[in-house]
Every structure is written in structure tokens, then in C-alpha cells.
C-alpha positions as CSV (number, residue, x, y, z in Angstrom):
1,M,0.2,0.6,0.2
2,Q,2.7,2.6,1.0
3,K,4.6,1.7,-2.5
4,R,1.4,2.5,-4.2
5,R,1.3,5.9,-2.6
6,R,4.4,6.7,-3.3
7,L,3.5,5.9,-6.7
8,E,0.8,8.3,-6.7
9,Q,3.0,11.3,-4.8
10,D,5.5,10.2,-7.9
11,K,2.8,10.9,-11.2
12,T,1.4,13.7,-9.0
13,L,4.7,15.1,-8.5
14,L,5.5,14.5,-12.6
15,D,1.9,16.2,-13.9
16,S,3.1,18.8,-11.8
17,L,6.2,19.6,-13.1
18,K,5.0,19.1,-16.9
19,R,2.8,22.1,-15.9
20,R,5.1,24.5,-14.6
21,A,7.4,23.8,-17.4
22,D,4.9,24.3,-20.0
23,D,3.9,27.4,-18.4
24,I,7.6,28.4,-18.5
25,G,7.1,27.8,-22.2
26,V,4.8,30.2,-22.9
27,L,5.8,32.8,-20.8
28,I,9.2,32.4,-22.9
29,E,7.2,32.5,-26.6
30,W,5.8,35.3,-24.8
31,A,9.0,37.3,-23.9
32,G,10.2,36.2,-27.4
33,A,7.4,38.3,-29.0
34,G,7.8,41.3,-26.6
35,E,5.6,40.9,-23.5
36,D,6.8,42.2,-20.6
37,V,6.8,38.9,-18.8
38,T,10.5,39.0,-16.9
39,G,8.3,39.0,-13.2
40,D,6.2,36.2,-14.0
41,L,8.8,34.0,-15.5
42,A,11.3,34.8,-12.6
43,R,8.6,33.5,-10.4
44,A,7.6,30.3,-12.3
45,I,11.2,29.7,-12.3
46,D,11.3,30.0,-8.5
47,E,8.5,27.9,-8.1
48,L,9.6,25.5,-10.3
49,N,12.9,25.2,-8.5
50,D,10.9,24.5,-4.8
51,E,9.3,22.4,-5.9
52,V,12.1,20.3,-7.4
53,E,13.9,20.8,-4.8
54,G,11.4,19.7,-2.5
55,A,10.8,16.8,-4.4
56,E,14.6,15.7,-3.8
57,A,14.5,16.4,0.3
58,R,11.5,13.8,0.1
59,K,13.2,11.7,-1.9
60,M,16.2,11.1,0.2
61,L,13.9,11.2,3.5
62,A,11.6,8.9,1.9
63,G,13.8,5.5,2.4
64,E,12.5,2.5,3.6
65,H,12.9,3.3,7.3
66,D,12.4,7.2,7.7
67,A,8.3,6.1,6.3
């Protein structure tokens, strides 16, 4: 059961990371078209970075005896 929960969490994380990456891609396109999205782009990148770092920390702590 715990393995299933971890797999579901991994899928949720992957979906979120993909969505964030897609959003960043759109912001980059807008920037290329001359839109001023610097603040939005910086915020989106920071949020993506925070999510990745949080996921890395959870993975390191998700050992067999840590749960």
C-alpha cells in the first residue's frame, strides 16, 4: 500500500512539473514576442525550483526506515 501511495505521489509530482514547465515555455514565447513577463517568468522558475528541491528532499528522506 505504501508503494502505491508513493507511486501516486510521484505521478502527481510529474504532472505538476510538466504543467509548470509548459507554463514557463509559454512565458518564454511571450517574452520572445516582446511581452514584459520578466516578473512572471522569474516567479515561475523560482516556484519550479522550490518544487524540485522539495521533491528531492522528500525522496532522500523516503528511505525504507524513514516512513
